[in-house]
C-alpha positions as CSV (number, residue, x, y, z in Angstrom):
1,M,0.0,0.0,0.0
2,P,1.5,3.4,-1.0
3,K,2.3,5.9,1.8
4,H,0.3,9.0,1.7
5,V,1.7,12.4,2.9
6,F,0.2,15.8,3.3
7,R,2.4,18.8,4.3
8,G,-0.2,21.6,4.1
9,S,-2.3,23.3,6.8
10,A,-5.2,21.7,8.7
11,D,-7.6,24.0,6.8
12,D,-6.3,22.8,3.5
13,F,-6.5,19.2,4.5
14,Q,-10.2,19.6,5.6
15,I,-11.0,21.4,2.3
16,M,-10.2,18.2,0.4
17,F,-13.2,16.4,2.1
18,R,-15.6,19.4,2.3
19,N,-18.2,17.7,0.1
20,V,-18.5,14.6,2.3
21,R,-20.8,14.6,5.3
22,G,-19.0,13.6,8.6
23,K,-17.3,14.7,11.7
24,W,-13.8,16.1,12.5
25,A,-11.8,15.4,15.6
26,N,-8.5,16.8,16.6
27,G,-5.9,15.2,19.0
28,S,-2.4,14.0,18.2
29,S,-4.0,13.4,14.7
30,V,-6.7,15.0,12.7
31,T,-9.4,12.5,12.1
32,F,-12.4,12.7,9.7
33,R,-15.2,10.1,10.1
34,A,-17.6,10.1,7.1
35,L,-21.2,9.3,7.9
36,D,-21.0,6.3,5.5
37,G,-18.2,4.6,7.3
38,G,-14.9,5.8,5.9
39,V,-12.2,7.3,8.1
40,V,-9.1,9.4,7.2
41,N,-6.4,10.1,9.7
42,W,-3.6,12.7,9.3
43,W,-0.7,13.3,11.6
44,P,0.5,16.9,11.0
45,S,3.9,16.3,12.8
46,T,4.9,13.6,10.2
47,G,2.5,14.4,7.4
48,T,1.4,10.8,7.3
49,V,-2.2,10.1,6.1
50,N,-4.0,6.8,6.3
51,F,-7.5,5.6,5.3
52,Q,-9.7,3.1,7.1
53,G,-13.3,2.0,7.4
54,K,-16.0,0.6,5.3
55,E,-16.0,0.3,1.6
56,P,-16.7,2.1,-0.7
57,S,-16.4,5.1,1.6
58,R,-12.7,4.4,2.4
59,S,-11.8,4.2,-1.3
60,R,-13.8,7.3,-2.1
61,L,-11.9,9.4,0.6
62,Q,-8.6,8.0,-0.7
63,A,-9.5,9.0,-4.3
64,M,-10.5,12.5,-3.2
65,F,-7.1,12.9,-1.5
66,T,-5.2,11.5,-4.4
67,N,-7.1,13.6,-7.0
68,A,-6.5,16.7,-5.0
69,H,-2.8,16.2,-5.3
70,E,-2.7,15.4,-9.0
71,R,-4.4,18.6,-10.0
72,P,-2.0,21.5,-10.3
73,I,-3.0,24.6,-8.2
74,K,-3.7,27.4,-10.6
75,A,-3.0,30.8,-9.2
76,P,-4.2,33.9,-11.0
77,V,-1.4,35.7,-12.8
78,V,-1.5,39.4,-12.3
79,K,0.3,41.3,-14.9
80,K,1.8,44.7,-14.3
81,P,-0.1,47.3,-16.2
82,T,1.7,49.2,-18.9
83,V,1.2,52.9,-19.0
84,D,2.4,55.4,-21.5
85,L,3.4,58.1,-19.0
86,D,3.6,60.9,-21.5
87,R,0.1,60.2,-22.7
88,F,-1.2,59.7,-19.1
89,I,0.3,62.9,-17.8
90,G,-0.7,64.9,-20.9
91,S,-4.3,63.8,-20.6
92,H,-4.6,64.5,-16.9
93,F,-2.6,67.6,-16.4
94,D,-1.9,70.8,-18.3
95,V,1.8,70.7,-19.2
């Protein structure tokens, strides 16, 4: 079984499972128990993630985790505006 690792924040970890109904618990690990029987545990200190519980819920949680890591994060690109200063100054001020 492949080892799963997550190095992000607790908020980012929880966002991956936001569309699944269940309950979160925090202790030495962060645990999510889906209402349909799947369980995901994450230890922030090591980054280790494991999946347990009833099928098909366990596999669904694992697929959600895996798919979240395969998609690249697309950050918006902000381009620096180009301004013709002579034209800008000439149109806004009497020179």
